C-alpha positions in Angstrom: -3.9 -33.9 2.3 -4.9 -33.6 6.0 -4.9 -29.7 5.5 -7.3 -30.2 2.5 -9.5 -32.6 4.6 -9.8 -30.1 7.4 -10.8 -27.3 5.0 -13.5 -29.6 3.5 -14.7 -30.6 6.9 -15.0 -27.0 8.0 -16.9 -26.1 4.9 -19.3 -29.0 5.3 -19.9 -27.9 9.0 -20.5 -24.2 8.0 -23.3 -25.5 5.7 -25.0 -27.0 8.7 -25.1 -23.8 10.8 -28.6 -22.7 11.1 -29.0 -19.4 9.4 -25.6 -19.6 7.8 -24.1 -17.3 5.2 -24.0 -18.0 1.4 -20.4 -17.3 0.2 -19.8 -15.6 -3.0 -16.4 -17.4 -3.3 -14.8 -20.4 -1.6 -12.9 -20.5 1.6 -9.9 -20.9 4.2 -9.7 -19.7 8.0 -8.0 -18.3 11.2 -9.3 -15.9 13.8 -12.2 -14.5 16.0 -13.1 -11.2 17.5 -12.2 -9.4 20.7 -13.5 -6.2 22.2 -11.1 -3.1 22.0 -8.5 -2.8 24.8 -5.8 -0.6 23.2 -2.9 0.8 24.9 -1.9 4.0 23.3 1.8 4.1 22.1 3.4 7.6 21.8 7.1 7.1 21.5 9.3 4.3 20.3 12.5 3.4 18.6 12.5 1.3 15.5 14.3 -2.1 16.2 17.1 -2.1 13.8 18.2 -5.5 14.9 14.7 -7.0 14.4 14.2 -10.4 12.7 10.6 -9.6 11.2 11.8 -6.7 9.1 12.2 -6.7 5.3 15.6 -5.9 4.0 17.6 -5.8 0.8 21.4 -5.5 0.6 21.5 -4.3 4.4 24.5 -5.0 6.5 24.1 -4.8 10.3 27.2 -3.5 12.0 28.6 -4.7 15.2 27.3 -1.4 16.9 23.8 -2.1 15.7 23.8 0.3 12.9 22.6 -0.3 9.3 24.9 0.1 6.2 24.9 -1.0 2.7 26.3 -4.5 2.3 27.4 -4.6 -1.2 28.2 -1.1 -2.6 28.4 -2.4 -6.3 24.7 -3.1 -6.3 22.4 -0.2 -7.5 18.9 0.2 -8.9 18.1 2.0 -12.2 16.1 4.7 -10.5 19.2 6.0 -8.8 22.0 5.9 -11.4 25.5 5.5 -10.1 24.3 5.0 -6.5 24.9 2.0 -4.2 21.5 1.0 -2.9 20.0 -0.8 0.2 16.4 -1.0 1.5 15.2 -1.7 5.0 11.5 -1.7 6.1 10.6 -2.2 9.7 7.5 -4.2 10.7 4.2 -2.3 11.1 3.7 -0.7 14.6 0.3 -0.6 16.3 -0.5 2.8 17.9 -3.4 1.9 20.1 -5.1 5.0 18.9 -5.5 7.1 15.7 -3.5 10.1 14.6 -2.3 11.6 11.4 0.7 13.6 12.8 4.3 12.3 13.6 7.7 13.2 14.2 10.4 10.8 13.0 14.1 11.4 13.7 16.8 9.5 11.9 20.3 9.5 13.3 22.8 8.7 10.6 26.4 9.3 9.5 26.2 10.2 5.7 29.6 10.9 4.1 29.7 13.2 1.1 27.8 11.7 -1.8 25.6 9.5 0.3 22.1 10.0 1.9 19.4 8.3 3.8 15.6 8.6 2.9 13.1 8.0 5.6 9.5 7.4 4.6 6.5 6.5 6.7 3.0 5.1 5.7 0.1 4.3 8.0 -3.0 2.2 8.1 -6.4 2.4 9.6 -7.7 -0.8 8.3 -6.2 -4.2 7.1 -5.3 -3.9 3.3 -5.5 0.0 3.3 -2.4 2.0 3.3 -1.7 5.8 2.9 0.9 6.7 0.4 4.5 6.8 1.7 5.5 10.2 3.1 9.1 11.5 3.3 10.1 12.6 6.7 12.2 15.3 5.1 14.9 17.3 7.1 12.5 18.4 9.9 11.1 15.0 10.6 7.6 16.4 11.1 4.9 15.1 8.8 1.2 14.7 8.5 -0.4 11.8 6.7 -3.5 12.0 4.4 -5.8 10.4 7.1 -5.6 9.4 10.7 -4.1 5.9 11.2 -3.8 3.3 13.9 -0.7 1.4 12.5 2.5 3.0 11.2 5.4 1.5 9.2 8.9 3.0 8.5 11.0 2.5 5.4 14.7 3.4 4.9 16.4 3.8 1.6 20.3 4.0 1.8 22.1 5.5 -1.1 25.8 5.4 -1.2 28.9 5.3 -3.5 31.4 2.7 -4.5 33.6 3.9 -1.7 31.2 5.0 1.1 27.9 4.1 2.7 25.7 6.0 5.1 25.2 4.3 8.4 21.8 4.6 10.3 22.2 4.2 14.0 18.8 5.1 15.3 15.3 5.9 14.2 12.8 7.2 16.7 9.1 7.9 16.2 6.8 10.2 18.2 3.1 10.1 17.5 1.7 13.6 17.9 -1.9 14.5 18.8 -4.2 14.2 15.9 -4.6 17.4 13.9 -7.9 19.3 13.9 -9.2 17.8 10.6 -7.8 14.9 8.7 -7.6 15.2 4.9 -9.2 12.9 2.6 -7.0 10.1 1.2 -5.3 10.6 -2.0 -3.9 8.2 -4.8 -3.8 4.7 -3.6 -5.9 5.3 -0.5 -8.7 7.2 -2.1 -12.2 5.6 -2.1 -12.6 6.3 -5.9 -10.3 6.0 -8.9 -8.9 8.3 -11.5 -7.7 7.7 -15.0 -4.8 9.6 -16.9 -3.6 9.1 -20.4 0.0 8.6 -20.2 3.0 7.7 -22.4 4.3 4.3 -21.5 7.8 2.9 -22.2 9.0 -0.6 -21.9 11.3 -1.0 -18.9 13.2 -4.2 -19.8 16.3 -4.4 -17.7 16.0 -8.2 -17.0 18.3 -9.1 -14.1 18.4 -5.6 -12.6 17.1 -4.7 -9.2 14.0 -2.5 -8.8 13.6 0.2 -6.1 11.8 -2.3 -3.8 14.4 -5.1 -4.1 12.8 -7.2 -6.6 15.1 -8.8 -9.3 13.6 -8.3 -12.7 12.6 -11.6 -14.4 12.1 -12.3 -18.1 8.5 -11.2 -19.1 7.9 -9.8 -15.7 4.7 -8.1 -14.7 4.9 -4.8 -12.9 5.1 -1.0 -13.4 7.3 1.9 -12.4 6.0 5.3 -11.3 8.3 8.4 -11.0 7.9 8.6 -7.1 8.5 6.3 -4.1 5.1 7.4 -2.7 3.4 4.4 -4.3 6.2 1.9 -4.3 4.9 -1.5 -3.0 6.7 -3.9 -0.9 8.9 -6.6 -2.6 6.3 -8.9 -4.0 3.4 -6.9 -2.7 0.3 -5.3 -4.3 -0.6 -2.7 -1.8 -0.3 -0.1 -4.7 -1.2 -1.0 -8.2 -2.5 0.6 -11.5 -4.7 -0.7 -14.2 -3.4 -0.1 -17.7 -5.5 -0.2 -20.9 -4.2 -0.1 -24.5 -6.6 1.2 -26.9 -5.0 -0.3 -30.1 -5.4 -3.9 -28.9 -8.3 -3.4 -26.4 -6.4 -5.3 -23.8 -5.9 -4.4 -20.1 -3.9 -5.4 -17.1 -3.8 -4.5 -13.4 -0.1 -4.5 -12.3 1.7 -3.7 -9.1 4.1 -0.8 -8.7 7.5 -2.2 -7.9 9.9 0.3 -9.3 10.6 4.0 -9.5 10.9 6.0 -12.8 11.0 6.7 -15.6 13.1 9.9 -15.4 12.3 11.3 -12.1 12.1 9.9 -8.5 9.8 12.7 -6.8 7.1 13.3 -9.4 3.9 12.1 -7.9 1.8 13.6 -10.6 -1.4 11.7 -9.6 -1.7 13.9 -6.6 -3.1 17.3 -6.4 -0.6 20.2 -6.9 -0.5 21.1 -3.3 0.5 17.6 -2.2 3.0 16.9 -5.0 6.6 16.4 -4.0 8.0 18.5 -6.8 6.7 20.3 -9.8 3.7 21.8 -8.0 3.0 24.3 -10.8 2.0 21.6 -13.1 -1.6 20.3 -13.4 -2.6 17.1 -11.6 -2.1 14.1 -14.0 0.6 15.8 -16.1 4.1 14.0 -15.5 7.1 16.3 -15.4 8.8 14.5 -18.2 5.8 15.0 -20.4 5.8 18.7 -19.7 9.5 18.9 -20.2 9.4 17.0 -23.6 6.3 18.6 -25.0 6.7 22.3 -23.9 10.3 22.6 -22.6 9.2 22.7 -18.9 12.3 23.1 -16.6 14.4 23.8 -19.7 13.5 20.3 -21.0 15.5 18.6 -18.2 14.4 16.2 -15.5 15.2 16.5 -11.7 18.7 15.1 -12.5 19.4 17.6 -15.1 19.2 15.1 -17.9 17.6 15.9 -21.3 14.1 14.4 -21.4 14.0 12.2 -24.6 10.3 11.1 -24.4 7.1 12.2 -22.5 7.0 8.9 -20.4 5.0 8.9 -17.2 5.1 5.2 -16.5 7.5 2.3 -17.2 6.0 -1.2 -18.1 7.9 -4.4 -17.4 8.2 -6.8 -20.3 5.4 -9.1 -19.4 2.9 -6.5 -18.9 4.0 -4.6 -22.0 4.0 -7.6 -24.4 1.7 -10.2 -23.0 -0.6 -8.2 -20.9 -1.2 -5.1 -23.2 -0.1 -6.5 -26.6 2.2 -3.5 -27.1 5.0 -3.6 -29.6 6.5 -0.1 -29.1 6.3 2.7 -26.7 2.9 4.3 -26.8 0.0 6.1 -25.0 -2.0 4.1 -22.6 -5.0 4.7 -20.2 -3.7 4.3 -16.5 -6.2 4.1 -13.7 -5.0 4.7 -10.1 -6.9 2.3 -8.0 -7.7 2.0 -4.3 -5.4 -0.3 -2.6 -8.2 -2.7 -1.6 -11.7 -1.1 -2.0 -15.1 -2.3 -2.5 -16.4 -3.2 -5.9 -19.1 -1.8 -8.1 -22.4 -3.5 -8.8 -23.6 -5.9 -6.2 -22.4 -5.0 -2.7 -20.0 -7.7 -1.4 -17.4 -7.9 1.3 -14.4 -10.0 1.6 -13.0 -11.3 4.9 -9.3 -11.4 5.6 -9.8 -13.6 8.8 -12.2 -16.0 10.3 -14.8 -14.2 12.5 -18.2 -14.6 14.1 -21.3 -13.2 12.6 -23.6 -12.2 15.5 -27.3 -11.4 16.0 -26.5 -7.8 16.8 -23.5 -5.3 16.3 -21.6 -6.4 19.5 -19.7 -9.3 21.1 -21.5 -8.8 24.5 -24.9 -10.4 24.7 -25.2 -11.1 21.0 -25.4 -14.7 19.8 -23.3 -16.2 17.1 -25.4 -17.0 14.1 -22.7 -17.8 11.4 -19.1 -17.2 10.5 -17.0 -15.6 7.7 -13.8 -17.1 6.5 -10.6 -15.6 4.9 -10.7 -14.6 1.3 -14.4 -15.6 1.1 -16.8 -13.0 -0.2 -20.4 -12.4 1.0 -23.4 -10.3 0.0 -23.9 -7.3 2.3 -26.6 -4.9 3.0 -25.3 -1.9 4.9 -23.1 -0.8 7.9 -23.9 0.4 11.4 -22.0 1.6 14.5 -21.7 -0.9 17.3 -19.2 -2.2 19.8 -15.5 -1.3 19.2 -13.3 -4.3 18.1 -9.6 -4.6 18.0 -7.6 -7.0 15.8 -3.9 -6.9 14.6 -3.5 -3.5 16.0 -6.7 -2.0 14.3 -9.7 -0.8 16.1 -13.3 -0.1 14.7 -16.8 0.3 15.8 -18.4 -0.5 12.4 -20.4 -3.6 11.8 -21.6 -4.8 8.5 -25.1 -6.4 8.1 -25.2 -9.6 6.1 -28.2 -11.5 4.9 -28.5 -15.0 6.3 -29.3 -18.0 4.2 -32.2 -19.0 6.4 -33.6 -15.5 6.6 -33.0 -12.6 8.7 -29.5 -10.7 9.1 -26.4 -11.0 11.1 -23.6 -8.6 11.8 -19.7 -8.9 11.4 -17.2 -6.4 12.7 -15.7 -4.5 9.8 -12.2 -5.0 11.2 -12.2 -8.5 9.7 -13.2 -7.3 6.3 -10.8 -6.2 3.5 -10.9 -2.5 2.4 -12.0 0.4 4.5 -13.7 0.3 7.9 -17.0 -0.8 6.4 -15.5 -3.3 3.8 -16.5 -1.1 1.0 -20.1 -0.9 2.0 -21.3 2.7 1.5 -24.9 2.5 2.7 -25.5 3.0 6.4 -28.3 0.9 7.9 -31.6 2.6 8.2 -30.9 5.1 5.4 
């Protein structure tokens, strides 16, 4: 009750601010702004004993190593394999780069393996796709990032588990030119017509550690590159079923069907496997329809349908109104981009709106609050601001209720550096 009263009081106070903003949606609150004062980080070791990490079926050994706790547990995407997942907290770099070297020290008995993947962010709510460090450990992300996160997938057998003893990261100098983001980090969206199958498997564990519930709402894609965190929606797709005219946006919480390294939504040059297939064509579809790879998937199994996406029961039955496996339109969406139509921005933290694009010598004329959306005019370059490990010099111009405009640092807005606003002020 007291929390509700404080929120109501804060809302009333905001209405009394001279020149305040008119929110598009309603409010909550937390933070302010501070000038950038970043300390670049080049080398570090992942804290495998940390308490802020996310883990599923992980056992911490006395020597500090990570192993699979219960080797009877598995996930449908890796049939016959014991399974555990460890995701380290995101680490601020204090600068931007797109090149990294990640070394994993592990003891992997025969039949076991460790997958080390990383993703990066240049703005809150916006992530690159996960990238496998591979055997060399050297990797390049799709764009320069200022925050990095490491994920470990441990795969074992009933009698043996790999043991990870150390993960070290080196942030290399930025490469000459950063590539445009792809898939979930792209500024636009792309739609493919895909054969969708019902996943079912209530009570089983997905590749991100989620235990499947009756009439659950999520999807599975045949690559870990867009696998969201447990309960997260960093990566999602929009499905539409023409027979019913119904659509649903669902998070990606599992890997499958058929393959685990088939990121068919990426251009052939960036695809993990099957690079001779056209973008948007799942390997299972090509195998089933034209005998590609001898009609077999990556595990050597005979492909029995052309599925490029698995759909959980709730999305399948309730969201789309499907009664049998069928073709659907699947749109791969930005993780947290700006909308169409009227230009609006949405704040993820409380922040000041100032009379000019800087903290220094610019008066506070209003505020924005978490999860509220506001009309926006354009963006401009101003003083660099740092928050939660991110740094940006982009400021967004907002119309004030009493007339005139104010500026808020884009670092406090969801989406990309400009909160999804594409027009630059003065153009």
